N, CA, C and O atoms as a CHARMM CRD file, in Angstrom:
* protein
*
  256
    1    1 MET  N      0.85600  -1.18000   0.00000 PROA 1      0.00000
    2    1 MET  CA     0.00000   0.00000   0.00000 PROA 1      0.00000
    3    1 MET  C      0.89500   1.23400   0.00000 PROA 1      0.00000
    4    1 MET  O      1.82500   1.33000   0.80100 PROA 1      0.00000
    5    2 SER  N      0.61800   2.17000  -0.88900 PROA 2      0.00000
    6    2 SER  CA     1.42400   3.37900  -0.95300 PROA 2      0.00000
    7    2 SER  C      1.04200   4.32600   0.17800 PROA 2      0.00000
    8    2 SER  O     -0.05200   4.22000   0.73100 PROA 2      0.00000
    9    3 PRO  N      1.93200   5.25000   0.52500 PROA 3      0.00000
   10    3 PRO  CA     1.61200   6.20300   1.59400 PROA 3      0.00000
   11    3 PRO  C      0.32100   6.97100   1.33400 PROA 3      0.00000
   12    3 PRO  O     -0.41900   7.27000   2.27200 PROA 3      0.00000
   13    4 ASN  N      0.03900   7.29700   0.06600 PROA 4      0.00000
   14    4 ASN  CA    -1.16100   8.06700  -0.22900 PROA 4      0.00000
   15    4 ASN  C     -2.43200   7.24600  -0.00600 PROA 4      0.00000
   16    4 ASN  O     -3.46100   7.79800   0.38300 PROA 4      0.00000
   17    5 GLU  N     -2.37000   5.93200  -0.24800 PROA 5      0.00000
   18    5 GLU  CA    -3.53400   5.07500  -0.00800 PROA 5      0.00000
   19    5 GLU  C     -3.87000   5.02800   1.48200 PROA 5      0.00000
   20    5 GLU  O     -5.02000   4.79400   1.85400 PROA 5      0.00000
   21    6 LYS  N     -2.87700   5.24800   2.32300 PROA 6      0.00000
   22    6 LYS  CA    -3.09500   5.27000   3.76900 PROA 6      0.00000
   23    6 LYS  C     -3.57700   6.63800   4.23800 PROA 6      0.00000
   24    6 LYS  O     -3.90600   6.81700   5.41100 PROA 6      0.00000
   25    7 GLY  N     -3.62000   7.62000   3.30500 PROA 7      0.00000
   26    7 GLY  CA    -4.04000   8.95800   3.68200 PROA 7      0.00000
   27    7 GLY  C     -2.89600   9.80000   4.21700 PROA 7      0.00000
   28    7 GLY  O     -3.12100  10.83200   4.84900 PROA 7      0.00000
   29    8 ILE  N     -1.66500   9.36000   3.96400 PROA 8      0.00000
   30    8 ILE  CA    -0.49400  10.08100   4.43900 PROA 8      0.00000
   31    8 ILE  C      0.10300  10.86000   3.27300 PROA 8      0.00000
   32    8 ILE  O      0.13800  10.35700   2.15000 PROA 8      0.00000
   33    9 GLY  N      0.56700  12.06300   3.52000 PROA 9      0.00000
   34    9 GLY  CA     1.22000  12.84800   2.47400 PROA 9      0.00000
   35    9 GLY  C      0.23000  13.67500   1.68600 PROA 9      0.00000
   36    9 GLY  O     -0.96500  13.71400   1.98100 PROA 9      0.00000
   37   10 ARG  N      0.76500  14.33400   0.67300 PROA 10     0.00000
   38   10 ARG  CA    -0.06900  15.20500  -0.15700 PROA 10     0.00000
   39   10 ARG  C     -0.89400  14.36000  -1.11800 PROA 10     0.00000
   40   10 ARG  O     -0.41100  13.34800  -1.62500 PROA 10     0.00000
   41   11 PRO  N     -2.12700  14.76500  -1.36900 PROA 11     0.00000
   42   11 PRO  CA    -2.94500  14.01900  -2.33600 PROA 11     0.00000
   43   11 PRO  C     -2.41900  14.24300  -3.75000 PROA 11     0.00000
   44   11 PRO  O     -1.81600  15.27600  -4.04200 PROA 11     0.00000
   45   12 PHE  N     -2.65400  13.26500  -4.62500 PROA 12     0.00000
   46   12 PHE  CA    -2.26200  13.40200  -6.01700 PROA 12     0.00000
   47   12 PHE  C     -3.12900  14.46400  -6.66700 PROA 12     0.00000
   48   12 PHE  O     -4.30800  14.60000  -6.34000 PROA 12     0.00000
   49   13 THR  N     -2.54100  15.21800  -7.58900 PROA 13     0.00000
   50   13 THR  CA    -3.32500  16.16600  -8.37200 PROA 13     0.00000
   51   13 THR  C     -3.16900  15.78900  -9.83100 PROA 13     0.00000
   52   13 THR  O     -2.11900  15.28800 -10.23200 PROA 13     0.00000
   53   14 GLY  N     -4.17300  16.01700 -10.61100 PROA 14     0.00000
   54   14 GLY  CA    -4.09400  15.69700 -12.02600 PROA 14     0.00000
   55   14 GLY  C     -4.32500  14.22100 -12.27700 PROA 14     0.00000
   56   14 GLY  O     -4.95700  13.52700 -11.48000 PROA 14     0.00000
   57   15 ASP  N     -3.80100  13.75500 -13.40000 PROA 15     0.00000
   58   15 ASP  CA    -4.07200  12.40200 -13.85800 PROA 15     0.00000
   59   15 ASP  C     -3.27800  11.32700 -13.13400 PROA 15     0.00000
   60   15 ASP  O     -3.76500  10.21000 -12.95500 PROA 15     0.00000
   61   16 SER  N     -2.06700  11.65200 -12.71800 PROA 16     0.00000
   62   16 SER  CA    -1.23900  10.60400 -12.14700 PROA 16     0.00000
   63   16 SER  C     -0.17100  11.16900 -11.22600 PROA 16     0.00000
   64   16 SER  O      0.02400  12.38100 -11.12800 PROA 16     0.00000
   65   17 ARG  N      0.49700  10.27300 -10.57200 PROA 17     0.00000
   66   17 ARG  CA     1.60700  10.62300  -9.69500 PROA 17     0.00000
   67   17 ARG  C      2.75500  11.16900 -10.53300 PROA 17     0.00000
   68   17 ARG  O      3.05800  10.63700 -11.60000 PROA 17     0.00000
   69   18 LYS  N      3.38000  12.21200 -10.05900 PROA 18     0.00000
   70   18 LYS  CA     4.53600  12.79300 -10.73500 PROA 18     0.00000
   71   18 LYS  C      5.78600  12.15400 -10.15200 PROA 18     0.00000
   72   18 LYS  O      6.23300  12.54300  -9.07300 PROA 18     0.00000
   73   19 SER  N      6.35300  11.18300 -10.84900 PROA 19     0.00000
   74   19 SER  CA     7.47400  10.44000 -10.28600 PROA 19     0.00000
   75   19 SER  C      8.79800  10.71600 -10.99300 PROA 19     0.00000
   76   19 SER  O      9.82400  10.17100 -10.58600 PROA 19     0.00000
   77   20 VAL  N      8.81000  11.53700 -12.03100 PROA 20     0.00000
   78   20 VAL  CA    10.03500  11.83200 -12.76800 PROA 20     0.00000
   79   20 VAL  C     10.49600  13.23900 -12.41000 PROA 20     0.00000
   80   20 VAL  O      9.71400  14.18800 -12.45400 PROA 20     0.00000
   81   21 ASN  N     11.75600  13.36200 -12.06000 PROA 21     0.00000
   82   21 ASN  CA    12.34700  14.65000 -11.71500 PROA 21     0.00000
   83   21 ASN  C     13.09600  15.17800 -12.93500 PROA 21     0.00000
   84   21 ASN  O     13.86800  14.44600 -13.55400 PROA 21     0.00000
   85   22 LEU  N     12.87200  16.44300 -13.28200 PROA 22     0.00000
   86   22 LEU  CA    13.50600  17.05200 -14.44300 PROA 22     0.00000
   87   22 LEU  C     14.28000  18.28300 -14.00200 PROA 22     0.00000
   88   22 LEU  O     13.76800  19.11100 -13.24900 PROA 22     0.00000
   89   23 GLN  N     15.51100  18.40000 -14.47400 PROA 23     0.00000
   90   23 GLN  CA    16.29800  19.60000 -14.20200 PROA 23     0.00000
   91   23 GLN  C     16.54100  20.31100 -15.51400 PROA 23     0.00000
   92   23 GLN  O     16.74100  19.67000 -16.54600 PROA 23     0.00000
   93   24 MET  N     16.52600  21.63200 -15.47900 PROA 24     0.00000
   94   24 MET  CA    16.83800  22.39600 -16.67900 PROA 24     0.00000
   95   24 MET  C     17.55000  23.67600 -16.29100 PROA 24     0.00000
   96   24 MET  O     17.39800  24.17600 -15.17600 PROA 24     0.00000
   97   25 ARG  N     18.31300  24.18700 -17.20500 PROA 25     0.00000
   98   25 ARG  CA    19.05900  25.41900 -16.96700 PROA 25     0.00000
   99   25 ARG  C     18.28200  26.57100 -17.58000 PROA 25     0.00000
  100   25 ARG  O     17.80400  26.47800 -18.71100 PROA 25     0.00000
  101   26 MET  N     18.16000  27.65900 -16.82600 PROA 26     0.00000
  102   26 MET  CA    17.45200  28.84500 -17.28800 PROA 26     0.00000
  103   26 MET  C     18.23000  30.07600 -16.85800 PROA 26     0.00000
  104   26 MET  O     18.95300  30.06100 -15.86200 PROA 26     0.00000
  105   27 SER  N     18.06800  31.13300 -17.62500 PROA 27     0.00000
  106   27 SER  CA    18.71900  32.39800 -17.27100 PROA 27     0.00000
  107   27 SER  C     17.93900  33.05000 -16.12700 PROA 27     0.00000
  108   27 SER  O     16.77900  32.71100 -15.89600 PROA 27     0.00000
  109   28 PRO  N     18.56100  33.97000 -15.42300 PROA 28     0.00000
  110   28 PRO  CA    17.84000  34.67900 -14.35900 PROA 28     0.00000
  111   28 PRO  C     16.58200  35.39300 -14.87600 PROA 28     0.00000
  112   28 PRO  O     15.57400  35.45500 -14.17100 PROA 28     0.00000
  113   29 SER  N     16.63600  35.92800 -16.09200 PROA 29     0.00000
  114   29 SER  CA    15.44300  36.60900 -16.62000 PROA 29     0.00000
  115   29 SER  C     14.32300  35.61400 -16.92700 PROA 29     0.00000
  116   29 SER  O     13.14800  35.93300 -16.75100 PROA 29     0.00000
  117   30 GLU  N     14.67700  34.42000 -17.38100 PROA 30     0.00000
  118   30 GLU  CA    13.66300  33.38700 -17.63600 PROA 30     0.00000
  119   30 GLU  C     13.02200  32.92800 -16.32300 PROA 30     0.00000
  120   30 GLU  O     11.81200  32.71400 -16.25800 PROA 30     0.00000
  121   31 ILE  N     13.83300  32.78100 -15.29100 PROA 31     0.00000
  122   31 ILE  CA    13.29600  32.39700 -13.97300 PROA 31     0.00000
  123   31 ILE  C     12.36900  33.48100 -13.45400 PROA 31     0.00000
  124   31 ILE  O     11.31600  33.18700 -12.88800 PROA 31     0.00000
  125   32 SER  N     12.75500  34.72500 -13.64500 PROA 32     0.00000
  126   32 SER  CA    11.91900  35.84100 -13.21300 PROA 32     0.00000
  127   32 SER  C     10.56800  35.81500 -13.93200 PROA 32     0.00000
  128   32 SER  O      9.52000  35.99400 -13.31100 PROA 32     0.00000
  129   33 GLU  N     10.60700  35.59000 -15.25200 PROA 33     0.00000
  130   33 GLU  CA     9.36000  35.48900 -16.01900 PROA 33     0.00000
  131   33 GLU  C      8.51100  34.31800 -15.54100 PROA 33     0.00000
  132   33 GLU  O      7.29800  34.44600 -15.37700 PROA 33     0.00000
  133   34 LEU  N      9.15300  33.18300 -15.32000 PROA 34     0.00000
  134   34 LEU  CA     8.43900  31.99400 -14.85600 PROA 34     0.00000
  135   34 LEU  C      7.77100  32.26100 -13.51100 PROA 34     0.00000
  136   34 LEU  O      6.61800  31.88200 -13.30600 PROA 34     0.00000
  137   35 ASP  N      8.48100  32.90400 -12.60100 PROA 35     0.00000
  138   35 ASP  CA     7.91900  33.22400 -11.28900 PROA 35     0.00000
  139   35 ASP  C      6.74500  34.20800 -11.40200 PROA 35     0.00000
  140   35 ASP  O      5.75400  34.07700 -10.68400 PROA 35     0.00000
  141   36 GLU  N      6.85800  35.18300 -12.29600 PROA 36     0.00000
  142   36 GLU  CA     5.76000  36.13300 -12.50500 PROA 36     0.00000
  143   36 GLU  C      4.51800  35.41600 -13.04000 PROA 36     0.00000
  144   36 GLU  O      3.40300  35.66500 -12.58300 PROA 36     0.00000
  145   37 LEU  N      4.72400  34.52300 -14.01200 PROA 37     0.00000
  146   37 LEU  CA     3.60100  33.76300 -14.56200 PROA 37     0.00000
  147   37 LEU  C      2.96700  32.87400 -13.49500 PROA 37     0.00000
  148   37 LEU  O      1.74300  32.77900 -13.40300 PROA 37     0.00000
  149   38 ALA  N      3.80400  32.22800 -12.69400 PROA 38     0.00000
  150   38 ALA  CA     3.29100  31.35700 -11.63600 PROA 38     0.00000
  151   38 ALA  C      2.45000  32.15800 -10.64700 PROA 38     0.00000
  152   38 ALA  O      1.39700  31.69300 -10.21000 PROA 38     0.00000
  153   39 ALA  N      2.90400  33.34900 -10.29500 PROA 39     0.00000
  154   39 ALA  CA     2.15000  34.18700  -9.36000 PROA 39     0.00000
  155   39 ALA  C      0.81200  34.60200  -9.97200 PROA 39     0.00000
  156   39 ALA  O     -0.21700  34.56400  -9.29700 PROA 39     0.00000
  157   40 LYS  N      0.82100  34.99600 -11.24600 PROA 40     0.00000
  158   40 LYS  CA    -0.42300  35.40100 -11.90900 PROA 40     0.00000
  159   40 LYS  C     -1.40300  34.25200 -12.03600 PROA 40     0.00000
  160   40 LYS  O     -2.61500  34.44600 -11.94500 PROA 40     0.00000
  161   41 MET  N     -0.86900  33.03200 -12.25000 PROA 41     0.00000
  162   41 MET  CA    -1.72100  31.85600 -12.39200 PROA 41     0.00000
  163   41 MET  C     -2.06800  31.21900 -11.04700 PROA 41     0.00000
  164   41 MET  O     -2.86100  30.27900 -10.98300 PROA 41     0.00000
  165   42 LYS  N     -1.46600  31.74000  -9.97000 PROA 42     0.00000
  166   42 LYS  CA    -1.61100  31.12200  -8.63900 PROA 42     0.00000
  167   42 LYS  C     -1.24200  29.64000  -8.73200 PROA 42     0.00000
  168   42 LYS  O     -1.98500  28.75900  -8.30100 PROA 42     0.00000
  169   43 SER  N     -0.08300  29.40900  -9.30300 PROA 43     0.00000
  170   43 SER  CA     0.40300  28.05800  -9.55800 PROA 43     0.00000
  171   43 SER  C      1.87200  27.97100  -9.16500 PROA 43     0.00000
  172   43 SER  O      2.45500  28.93300  -8.66700 PROA 43     0.00000
  173   44 SER  N      2.44700  26.82400  -9.39300 PROA 44     0.00000
  174   44 SER  CA     3.87700  26.62500  -9.15200 PROA 44     0.00000
  175   44 SER  C      4.62600  26.77000 -10.47400 PROA 44     0.00000
  176   44 SER  O      4.01800  26.84800 -11.54200 PROA 44     0.00000
  177   45 ARG  N      5.93700  26.80400 -10.38700 PROA 45     0.00000
  178   45 ARG  CA     6.74500  26.81700 -11.60900 PROA 45     0.00000
  179   45 ARG  C      6.41600  25.59000 -12.45300 PROA 45     0.00000
  180   45 ARG  O      6.24800  25.69100 -13.66800 PROA 45     0.00000
  181   46 SER  N      6.32500  24.43700 -11.80300 PROA 46     0.00000
  182   46 SER  CA     6.01600  23.20300 -12.52900 PROA 46     0.00000
  183   46 SER  C      4.64800  23.27400 -13.19500 PROA 46     0.00000
  184   46 SER  O      4.46600  22.78400 -14.30900 PROA 46     0.00000
  185   47 GLY  N      3.69300  23.88400 -12.51200 PROA 47     0.00000
  186   47 GLY  CA     2.35500  24.02200 -13.08000 PROA 47     0.00000
  187   47 GLY  C      2.35500  24.87000 -14.33600 PROA 47     0.00000
  188   47 GLY  O      1.64500  24.56900 -15.29500 PROA 47     0.00000
  189   48 VAL  N      3.15000  25.93100 -14.33300 PROA 48     0.00000
  190   48 VAL  CA     3.25500  26.79700 -15.51800 PROA 48     0.00000
  191   48 VAL  C      3.88300  26.01600 -16.66700 PROA 48     0.00000
  192   48 VAL  O      3.42300  26.10600 -17.80500 PROA 48     0.00000
  193   49 ILE  N      4.91400  25.26300 -16.37800 PROA 49     0.00000
  194   49 ILE  CA     5.59300  24.48300 -17.41900 PROA 49     0.00000
  195   49 ILE  C      4.64800  23.41500 -17.97100 PROA 49     0.00000
  196   49 ILE  O      4.59700  23.20600 -19.18300 PROA 49     0.00000
  197   50 ARG  N      3.89600  22.73500 -17.09300 PROA 50     0.00000
  198   50 ARG  CA     2.92200  21.73300 -17.56000 PROA 50     0.00000
  199   50 ARG  C      1.87500  22.37100 -18.47200 PROA 50     0.00000
  200   50 ARG  O      1.51800  21.80400 -19.50500 PROA 50     0.00000
  201   51 LYS  N      1.38100  23.56000 -18.08500 PROA 51     0.00000
  202   51 LYS  CA     0.40000  24.26400 -18.90100 PROA 51     0.00000
  203   51 LYS  C      1.00600  24.64300 -20.24800 PROA 51     0.00000
  204   51 LYS  O      0.33900  24.55700 -21.27900 PROA 51     0.00000
  205   52 GLY  N      2.27200  25.06200 -20.24000 PROA 52     0.00000
  206   52 GLY  CA     2.96000  25.38800 -21.48800 PROA 52     0.00000
  207   52 GLY  C      3.04000  24.19100 -22.41900 PROA 52     0.00000
  208   52 GLY  O      2.84100  24.33200 -23.62600 PROA 52     0.00000
  209   53 ILE  N      3.32700  23.02600 -21.88200 PROA 53     0.00000
  210   53 ILE  CA     3.37200  21.79900 -22.68400 PROA 53     0.00000
  211   53 ILE  C      2.00100  21.53700 -23.29600 PROA 53     0.00000
  212   53 ILE  O      1.89000  21.21200 -24.47800 PROA 53     0.00000
  213   54 GLU  N      0.97000  21.68100 -22.49000 PROA 54     0.00000
  214   54 GLU  CA    -0.40500  21.48400 -22.95900 PROA 54     0.00000
  215   54 GLU  C     -0.73500  22.45500 -24.11000 PROA 54     0.00000
  216   54 GLU  O     -1.31500  22.05400 -25.11900 PROA 54     0.00000
  217   55 LEU  N     -0.36400  23.72400 -23.94800 PROA 55     0.00000
  218   55 LEU  CA    -0.64400  24.73000 -24.97300 PROA 55     0.00000
  219   55 LEU  C      0.12900  24.46700 -26.26400 PROA 55     0.00000
  220   55 LEU  O     -0.40800  24.66200 -27.35500 PROA 55     0.00000
  221   56 VAL  N      1.37900  24.02700 -26.15300 PROA 56     0.00000
  222   56 VAL  CA     2.16300  23.71300 -27.34500 PROA 56     0.00000
  223   56 VAL  C      1.55400  22.50900 -28.07000 PROA 56     0.00000
  224   56 VAL  O      1.48700  22.49800 -29.29900 PROA 56     0.00000
  225   57 LYS  N      1.11200  21.50400 -27.32300 PROA 57     0.00000
  226   57 LYS  CA     0.44700  20.35000 -27.94600 PROA 57     0.00000
  227   57 LYS  C     -0.79000  20.78500 -28.71500 PROA 57     0.00000
  228   57 LYS  O     -1.00000  20.35600 -29.84900 PROA 57     0.00000
  229   58 GLU  N     -1.61700  21.64300 -28.10100 PROA 58     0.00000
  230   58 GLU  CA    -2.82000  22.14500 -28.76500 PROA 58     0.00000
  231   58 GLU  C     -2.45400  22.93700 -30.01900 PROA 58     0.00000
  232   58 GLU  O     -3.09000  22.78200 -31.06200 PROA 58     0.00000
  233   59 TRP  N     -1.43400  23.77900 -29.91800 PROA 59     0.00000
  234   59 TRP  CA    -1.00200  24.60600 -31.04200 PROA 59     0.00000
  235   59 TRP  C     -0.52400  23.72600 -32.20000 PROA 59     0.00000
  236   59 TRP  O     -0.87400  23.96700 -33.35500 PROA 59     0.00000
  237   60 LEU  N      0.27900  22.70300 -31.88200 PROA 60     0.00000
  238   60 LEU  CA     0.78700  21.81100 -32.92500 PROA 60     0.00000
  239   60 LEU  C     -0.34100  21.02000 -33.57200 PROA 60     0.00000
  240   60 LEU  O     -0.33500  20.83200 -34.78800 PROA 60     0.00000
  241   61 SER  N     -1.30100  20.55700 -32.79500 PROA 61     0.00000
  242   61 SER  CA    -2.40100  19.79500 -33.37400 PROA 61     0.00000
  243   61 SER  C     -3.29900  20.66000 -34.24000 PROA 61     0.00000
  244   61 SER  O     -3.92800  20.15100 -35.16800 PROA 61     0.00000
  245   62 SER  N     -3.37500  21.95200 -33.96200 PROA 62     0.00000
  246   62 SER  CA    -4.18900  22.84900 -34.78400 PROA 62     0.00000
  247   62 SER  C     -3.47700  23.19200 -36.09100 PROA 62     0.00000
  248   62 SER  O     -4.11400  23.65600 -37.03700 PROA 62     0.00000
  249   63 LYS  N     -2.16800  22.97100 -36.15400 PROA 63     0.00000
  250   63 LYS  CA    -1.38400  23.27300 -37.35400 PROA 63     0.00000
  251   63 LYS  C     -1.55400  22.21200 -38.42800 PROA 63     0.00000
  252   63 LYS  O     -1.21100  22.44900 -39.58700 PROA 63     0.00000
  253   64 LYS  N     -2.07800  21.04000 -38.06400 PROA 64     0.00000
  254   64 LYS  CA    -2.20200  19.92000 -39.01200 PROA 64     0.00000
  255   64 LYS  C     -3.29800  20.16000 -39.99800 PROA 64     0.00000
  256   64 LYS  O     -3.54200  19.32300 -40.86700 PROA 64     0.00000
């Protein structure tokens, strides 16, 4: 039984457990922009990046 099934820890959000860790290099100005977007969206940096992936997928599918 996983810790979450026991009611311990943070509940899962979205479709599935986030088990992959990703590191990336960004300039200070990019981090500043990311933080501003996260604040406006009331989200985390990761949430903004996930939304960006979603938007790029939609944009690419509309190009077909």
